[in-house]
Steps between C-alpha positions, in 0.01 A plus 500: 500500500165666469486680169156566359463583133201702390434509126339829411311393190224752560755782529659393172161501327417845637838632386451359151151648469590840647823571311517680170760259353355215300442176686755291306783739592396490865491120508854485362627764744334383821568130510417454866377702796542298820528608859727294723458561873821461701480458879781580743602132501523480120789573271450571132718264300555746220641232273138389458404845370813617315574425139877496443462626145329823610584800714313463828387821666365473854290803595340622821365821634692639799398368843294689760627845605480720808310757293708775661630774270533524123747209483398257776708204612361152547295437812570204728246301294673612181840392632353161588350470151834592338673229704226252404543590133871417517418170672239407240742576214814347651498190277618683189796717408388852424750691285378855564260683731338828394303764692384855445670789680268474802573350841202264488606325179871500587432351843272235347764405243784503755414160651486331159820674389681414824414129474660501155806712583374793291453871543166654401503676163284811453262540205277785389131403532409745222720303255362147531535423128872573527523283814330209321741537204800508734388194700443296185832607347721458807343200676412258222417157647552633854280608792458860618285657772321836471332683792241752388185683601125440479487692171831394342529125563191440286630728223830311479309169492285628214809614307656156539172333396421737216144547625297688761398208721613646833350806668634695797555295813250597773655733759444251784664201321866423562502122451510473118803340338525445126740276310521595133683270260577731209617356169483843333352838588126458457517121527489369857331254732413630847422303815345688791589414861362619834756485779528597866208588728 
């Protein structure tokens, strides 16, 4: 298994210096920012990253799209990434899978949902606070998956963390996967993964 861990100490320092919140609050909120690189031969053993006494929210942006029309489907590369996501996550039981009302997020979530015998639930990306409240209320000490967009995945992460650590995901990046162990809204630990090609 070839998993490389990259500690982003410099990033943490820049975040602490650049944010308007005081440094002590930031240190308590952001306990760790790691990036774990997962190759096609690796499997994430989520038990290493999940705290049973928290709600675990796994978040990704949708996979690559065809770019055709206002509501594009996944491209062949996107379909492959969605399948790879389900493979990477297959070692844990996911209790719910959420996506926005767009083909690209629903198709990304479908592989994860299918592996767990679930249907994809639709959420409103303009009501992320309500989604966070619902996840924490209904899935205490369980694992849920949420497929989002380049400008919503980061917002939901920040709501769970109670800070503004994460910015929009670059338009050309589809390989980010976040595992957030949330003990309460505004109190979470996030581990960042890179998966697929």
